[in-house]
C-alpha positions in Angstrom: -7.8 -2.6 -19.7 -8.7 0.1 -22.2 -11.5 1.7 -19.6 -9.3 1.0 -17.0 -8.2 4.4 -14.1 -6.5 4.6 -11.4 -9.4 6.0 -9.1 -9.5 8.2 -5.9 -12.2 8.6 -3.5 -12.5 9.8 -0.2 -8.4 10.7 -0.4 -7.1 7.2 -1.5 -6.6 5.8 -5.1 -7.6 2.3 -6.4 -8.1 0.4 -10.1 -11.4 1.1 -10.9 -12.6 -1.8 -13.1 -13.0 -0.8 -16.9 -15.2 0.7 -19.2 -15.8 3.2 -15.9 -17.2 6.6 -16.6 -17.7 9.2 -14.3 -21.4 9.7 -13.7 -21.7 14.0 -14.6 -20.2 15.5 -18.2 -17.2 17.3 -17.3 -17.3 20.4 -16.3 -13.7 22.0 -18.0 -11.7 19.9 -20.5 -8.8 20.4 -22.4 -5.8 19.0 -24.3 -2.4 19.5 -24.0 0.4 19.0 -26.4 4.4 19.2 -25.8 7.2 19.8 -27.6 5.9 19.1 -31.4 9.3 20.3 -32.6 8.0 20.6 -36.2 10.8 22.3 -38.8 11.2 23.8 -42.0 12.9 22.8 -45.3 15.5 24.3 -46.5 13.3 26.2 -49.1 12.3 28.2 -45.8 8.2 27.3 -46.5 7.7 22.8 -46.4 7.6 21.4 -43.4 11.3 19.3 -43.4 11.3 16.1 -45.0 11.5 13.7 -42.6 8.4 14.9 -40.5 5.3 14.9 -40.7 1.7 16.6 -40.1 -0.2 13.1 -39.1 0.5 13.1 -35.6 -0.9 16.9 -34.5 -3.2 16.4 -36.9 -4.7 13.2 -34.8 -4.2 14.9 -31.5 -5.9 17.9 -32.8 -9.2 15.1 -34.1 -8.8 13.7 -31.0 -9.3 17.3 -29.0 -11.6 18.1 -31.3 -14.3 15.0 -31.0 -13.8 15.2 -27.6 -14.7 19.2 -27.4 -12.0 20.5 -26.0 -12.6 24.4 -24.1 -9.0 25.1 -24.1 -6.2 23.6 -25.7 -3.1 23.6 -24.4 0.7 23.7 -25.4 3.7 23.6 -23.1 6.4 25.4 -25.8 8.8 24.2 -28.3 6.6 24.0 -30.9 9.5 25.5 -33.5 12.5 22.9 -33.5 14.9 25.5 -34.9 12.8 29.2 -33.6 11.7 29.8 -37.5 8.7 31.8 -38.3 7.2 29.3 -40.6 7.4 26.5 -37.8 5.2 28.5 -35.8 3.1 29.1 -38.6 2.7 25.1 -39.5 0.8 25.2 -36.0 -1.5 27.6 -36.1 -2.7 26.2 -40.2 -3.3 23.0 -38.2 -5.3 24.4 -35.3 -7.4 26.2 -38.0 -7.6 23.3 -39.9 -8.8 21.6 -37.2 -10.9 24.1 -35.5 -11.9 26.8 -37.9 -10.3 30.5 -39.0 -12.6 31.9 -36.1 -13.4 30.2 -32.4 -11.9 27.0 -31.2 -11.1 26.2 -28.9 -8.9 28.8 -25.6 -5.8 29.0 -26.5 -3.3 28.7 -23.2 0.5 28.3 -24.9 3.8 29.0 -23.8 7.0 29.4 -25.6 9.9 27.3 -25.0 13.9 27.0 -25.1 13.6 26.5 -28.8 11.3 29.0 -29.7 14.3 31.1 -29.0 16.9 29.0 -31.8 16.5 31.5 -34.5 20.0 32.3 -34.1 21.6 29.0 -35.0 23.6 28.0 -38.2 20.2 26.8 -40.4 17.8 29.8 -39.5 21.0 32.3 -40.9 21.8 29.6 -44.0 18.0 29.7 -45.0 17.6 33.5 -44.5 21.6 35.3 -45.3 19.7 38.6 -45.3 20.1 40.5 -41.9 16.7 42.0 -43.1 15.4 38.7 -43.9 16.1 37.0 -40.9 14.8 39.3 -39.2 10.8 38.7 -40.3 12.1 35.1 -40.5 13.4 33.9 -37.0 10.9 34.5 -33.9 14.3 35.2 -31.5 14.4 38.6 -33.7 11.3 40.2 -32.0 9.3 37.0 -30.4 6.5 39.2 -29.4 6.1 40.2 -32.9 5.6 37.3 -34.7 3.8 35.2 -31.4 1.1 38.3 -31.6 1.2 38.1 -35.4 1.0 34.4 -35.6 -1.5 33.6 -33.1 -3.4 36.7 -33.1 -3.1 37.0 -29.4 -1.3 39.8 -27.0 2.6 38.3 -25.6 2.8 38.9 -22.6 5.9 36.9 -20.4 3.6 35.9 -17.2 -0.3 36.0 -18.5 -3.5 34.7 -16.9 -6.9 33.5 -18.4 -10.5 32.3 -17.3 -11.7 29.3 -19.4 -15.4 28.4 -18.2 -14.9 29.6 -14.9 -11.3 27.8 -14.3 -7.3 30.2 -13.8 -4.3 29.1 -16.3 -1.3 30.8 -15.1 1.2 30.6 -18.1 5.3 31.4 -18.5 7.0 31.9 -21.4 10.3 30.4 -21.8 11.7 33.9 -21.8 15.4 35.2 -20.7 13.6 38.7 -18.8 11.2 36.6 -17.1 12.0 34.7 -13.7 10.0 32.2 -12.9 8.6 33.7 -9.8 7.2 36.4 -11.6 4.4 33.7 -12.2 4.4 32.4 -8.7 3.5 36.7 -7.4 1.1 36.2 -10.7 -1.5 34.5 -9.4 -0.5 35.3 -6.0 -1.5 39.3 -6.8 -5.1 37.8 -8.5 -5.4 34.9 -5.7 -7.8 37.1 -3.3 -9.5 38.4 -6.7 -10.1 35.1 -8.3 -10.6 33.2 -4.7 -8.1 30.7 -5.7 -8.0 29.6 -2.5 -9.6 25.9 -1.8 -10.6 22.9 -3.3 -11.4 24.2 -6.7 -8.3 23.3 -8.9 -6.3 26.3 -10.7 -4.1 25.4 -13.8 -0.3 26.1 -13.7 1.3 26.7 -17.2 5.6 26.7 -18.1 7.6 25.0 -20.5 10.4 24.5 -17.9 9.5 23.6 -13.9 9.1 26.0 -11.3 11.7 25.0 -8.9 11.6 24.9 -4.9 11.3 28.9 -4.3 8.9 29.7 -6.9 6.6 26.2 -5.5 6.8 27.3 -1.7 5.5 30.6 -2.4 2.4 28.8 -3.7 2.2 26.3 -0.7 -1.0 27.7 0.5 -2.7 26.7 -2.6 -2.7 22.6 -1.8 -5.8 22.8 -4.8 -3.1 24.0 -7.5 -1.9 21.7 -10.7 1.2 22.3 -12.9 2.4 21.1 -16.2 5.1 21.1 -17.7 7.0 19.6 -21.3 10.9 20.3 -22.4 12.0 16.7 -21.2 10.1 14.6 -23.1 9.9 12.0 -20.4 7.2 9.1 -21.5 3.3 9.6 -20.2 3.7 6.1 -19.8 6.5 6.2 -16.6 4.6 7.1 -13.8 7.1 9.0 -12.4 6.1 11.6 -14.8 3.8 12.6 -11.5 5.8 14.6 -9.6 5.3 15.7 -6.4 7.5 14.9 -3.5 10.4 15.1 -5.3 9.1 19.3 -6.3 8.4 20.7 -2.5 5.2 18.6 -1.6 3.2 21.6 -2.1 1.0 20.9 -5.1 1.2 18.0 -8.4 3.5 18.9 -11.4 2.3 17.0 -14.2 5.4 16.3 -16.9 3.5 16.5 -20.1 5.2 13.8 -22.8 6.8 15.1 -26.1 4.2 14.9 -29.0 7.2 13.5 -31.8 8.8 10.3 -31.3 10.9 10.6 -28.6 8.9 8.5 -25.3 12.2 8.0 -23.2 11.8 5.9 -20.1 13.0 5.9 -16.9 14.2 3.3 -14.6 16.1 4.1 -11.6 18.9 1.7 -9.6 16.5 1.2 -7.1 13.6 -0.2 -9.2 15.6 -2.6 -11.2 18.4 -4.8 -10.3 20.9 -3.6 -12.0 23.6 -1.8 -9.7 23.5 1.4 -12.4 20.6 2.9 -13.4 18.8 0.5 -16.1 17.3 3.8 -18.3 20.9 4.0 -19.4 22.5 2.3 -22.0 25.9 1.5 -22.1 28.2 0.6 -25.4 30.7 -2.0 -25.4 33.6 1.3 -25.3 31.4 1.9 -22.2 29.6 5.2 -23.3 26.8 6.7 -22.1 24.0 6.2 -25.4 21.0 8.0 -24.0 17.3 6.7 -22.7 15.5 6.6 -25.8 13.2 3.9 -26.3 12.8 4.3 -30.3 11.6 0.6 -31.1 8.6 2.0 -30.7 7.8 6.1 -31.7 5.7 7.1 -29.6 4.0 10.8 -30.6 1.7 11.9 -27.0 -0.7 14.1 -25.8 -3.0 14.6 -22.9 -6.5 15.2 -22.3 -7.5 17.0 -18.5 -10.8 16.3 -17.5 -12.7 18.7 -14.9 -15.3 17.6 -12.3 -16.7 19.2 -8.6 -14.7 16.7 -7.4 -11.9 15.1 -9.1 -9.3 15.6 -12.0 -9.4 13.0 -14.6 -5.8 13.4 -17.1 -6.2 10.9 -20.1 -2.2 9.4 -21.6 -3.4 9.2 -25.3 -1.0 7.8 -27.9 -1.0 9.5 -31.4 1.1 8.2 -33.8 -0.8 5.3 -34.1 -3.7 5.5 -31.5 -4.4 3.8 -28.1 -4.0 5.1 -24.5 -0.8 4.6 -22.3 -2.1 2.9 -19.8 -5.0 3.6 -16.5 -5.9 7.5 -16.7 -5.0 9.3 -13.3 -7.3 10.6 -11.3 -6.9 13.4 -8.3 -9.6 13.5 -5.8 -10.3 17.0 -4.9 -11.8 16.4 -1.3 -8.6 15.1 0.1 -8.9 15.4 3.4 -5.4 14.9 5.5 -4.4 12.1 4.9 -1.4 11.5 2.2 -1.5 13.0 -1.0 -3.2 10.6 -3.4 -0.2 11.6 -5.9 2.5 11.1 -3.7 5.0 8.3 -4.8 4.5 6.2 -2.1 0.3 6.3 -3.1 0.7 5.8 -6.6 2.9 2.8 -5.4 -0.3 1.8 -3.8 -2.2 2.2 -6.6 -0.8 1.0 -9.7 -0.4 -2.7 -8.0 1.9 -4.9 -9.7 2.4 -5.7 -13.7 2.0 -9.8 -14.3 2.5 -12.8 -16.3 -0.7 -14.5 -17.7 -1.1 -18.4 -16.6 0.2 -20.2 -19.8 2.6 -17.4 -20.0 5.8 -19.0 -21.5 10.2 -18.0 -22.2 11.4 -18.6 -25.5 15.5 -18.8 -25.9 17.2 -19.7 -29.3 20.7 -19.8 -30.2 21.2 -16.2 -33.1 23.5 -14.9 -35.3 24.6 -11.1 -33.7 25.6 -8.0 -36.1 27.6 -7.5 -33.5 31.3 -9.6 -33.1 30.0 -12.4 -31.2 27.0 -15.0 -31.3 24.0 -14.3 -28.9 21.1 -16.0 -27.6 17.8 -14.1 -27.9 15.2 -14.1 -25.2 11.6 -13.8 -26.7 9.6 -12.6 -23.4 5.3 -12.7 -24.1 3.0 -9.5 -23.0 3.2 -9.9 -19.6 -0.6 -8.7 -19.0 -2.1 -11.0 -16.3 -3.3 -8.2 -14.2 -5.1 -5.8 -16.2 -5.2 -2.8 -14.2 -1.4 -2.9 -14.1 0.4 -2.4 -17.5 4.0 -3.2 -17.3 6.6 -1.5 -18.2 10.1 -2.6 -18.2 11.5 -6.8 -16.9 13.8 -7.9 -14.8 16.3 -10.6 -16.5 18.0 -13.1 -14.8 20.5 -15.7 -16.2 21.6 -18.7 -13.7 24.5 -21.4 -14.4 26.6 -24.1 -12.7 27.7 -21.3 -10.2 24.7 -19.8 -8.4 26.8 -16.9 -8.2 28.1 -15.9 -10.9 24.6 -14.9 -12.1 24.0 -12.5 -15.7 21.5 -9.3 -15.1 20.0 -7.5 -17.0 16.7 -4.9 -17.5 15.3 -4.3 -20.4 12.1 -2.2 -21.8 8.7 -3.2 -22.4 8.8 -2.8 -26.3 5.5 -1.9 -26.7 6.3 0.1 -23.4 5.6 3.5 -25.4 2.5 1.8 -27.7 -1.1 2.8 -27.3 -3.3 -0.1 -25.9 -4.3 -2.3 -28.5 -1.3 -1.1 -31.3 1.4 -3.1 -28.9 3.7 -4.5 -31.9 4.1 -7.8 -32.2 1.7 -8.6 -30.1 3.7 -7.6 -27.2 6.5 -9.6 -26.8 9.8 -8.1 -26.0 13.2 -10.0 -27.3 16.6 -9.4 -25.8 20.0 -10.3 -27.7 22.4 -11.4 -25.4 25.9 -11.7 -26.6 26.7 -15.7 -25.6 30.1 -14.5 -23.9 27.9 -12.8 -21.2 26.3 -15.7 -20.4 27.5 -17.5 -17.3 29.3 -21.4 -17.9 26.9 -24.0 -17.5 25.4 -27.0 -19.6 22.4 -26.0 -18.7 21.1 -22.0 -18.0 18.0 -20.8 -16.3 16.1 -17.8 -17.5 14.3 -16.0 -15.4 12.2 -12.7 -16.1 9.8 -10.7 -13.8 7.9 -7.8 -14.9 7.5 -4.7 -13.4 6.2 -1.6 -13.4 7.4 2.3 -14.2 7.9 2.3 -10.4 8.5 -0.5 -9.4 6.5 -2.7 -7.9 7.1 -6.5 -9.2 5.0 -9.1 -10.2 6.0 -13.2 -10.2 8.7 -14.3 -11.9 8.5 -16.2 -15.1 11.9 -18.9 -16.5 12.9 -21.5 -18.6 15.3 -24.1 -18.8 18.1 -23.6 -22.0 20.9 -25.5 -23.0 22.7 -26.0 -26.5 23.3 -29.3 -28.2 26.1 -29.9 -30.4 24.1 -29.3 -34.0 21.1 -27.8 -32.7 20.9 -24.6 -32.2 18.4 -25.0 -29.4 17.4 -27.4 -26.4 13.3 -26.9 -26.8 12.4 -24.9 -23.4 11.0 -26.2 -21.4 8.9 -24.0 -19.1 9.0 -23.3 -15.0 6.9 -21.2 -13.0 8.1 -19.7 -10.2 5.2 -18.0 -7.6 7.0 -16.5 -4.4 4.5 -17.1 -1.7 5.7 -13.1 -0.4 5.7 -9.5 -1.9 8.4 -10.2 -4.5 12.1 -8.4 -2.9 15.2 -8.6 -4.3 18.4 -8.9 -2.7 21.7 -7.7 -2.2 23.2 -10.3 -4.7 20.8 -9.1 -7.0 18.1 -12.7 -7.1 14.7 -12.7 -8.4 12.9 -14.1 -4.7 
């Protein structure tokens, strides 16, 4: 599926076969980075000891090899608001593209560019005059212009190869309506109405009032960062919930986060499955750090479509099928509405030979556990798995245990899945339902909640042995899979 794309034609979207490529070269190619969060060491000069330039270098090399016309950075380049942290990015840019020329720079500041008044930066440069020269927030316009050689404007317009970009810095003095007003003020002279896309860039999202002001431009495409949501999640395409006027793409962080979400309506949980709840009942957050993810995007603009490539630039590979936005959409539902995307994404499936494995293990916690090993659900090459619903049934069918777990390779590039794509889930024995024989059933999920067929296995511990050899049982529904009120896999 390395070449698979989610392809739109005539306003509808479908999965193109692997290896599909557009028949022509794109009119415009631009790369996107967001939330790189480089931090300076206490010496005020070098990169902080736990960080690396490698993933940004990988992204810029990928962009250079693809011959991008423009580079977008959606903010939070500087983690603690030091000028040196921005300089790291300029040096990496020059290393990749040279000190003169290179792609057009389409950069916006994020909230972390303003963090230079924090204790860390004050301690590195305690002298007030030195601090002014090393903290971006002391005079962001002056420092920005010195580092990038370009004028700092709260909102700005740039043209690249006939396509228009409108940017907005994170700045307390700049309201998002200024960006909308800039677009409206130039709409006539730039002939923005029509099918040809133009692009809106900001660190954080624009809200309803701003989007509503641009309601006559369904050809707009907005990009934001800030949330660090993984682009393995198709819900990072926002359309309906942002007003339904034009799509906003939240671009994943090129740091390590790769945060994932799975709402209660998309998994079996009665509470959001994206929240890890500790023994004490405290929410632990919604990161998936088993597979650190450094993400970047390449956008290809054609006469009739825009293609969004989702890349992992730590280890390499794409996060899944490309997203394609058709520009001749007719009058039907928008292809990036959640309803249309849900039709597109299909259902991840286990292969015919897939089997679950259950074994007893010594837990690091207070209780022994059983470890459920879930093979990669790669039976449908057009739908990459995102998470799994797990049900354990014992002697009482009503006393079931429900779990949802992210696929451990969810943020890995295709071909770089850890442990051959196997996901393990340790369940304390104290949580298991009563019974001499337990049935473990697992169903694969997409990020939009579409469900594939479940597979199951029996498990029964025997005195003196850790497990009984599991017997695999496949359950194949004869109707579309649903989640019943009791949470059972049906």
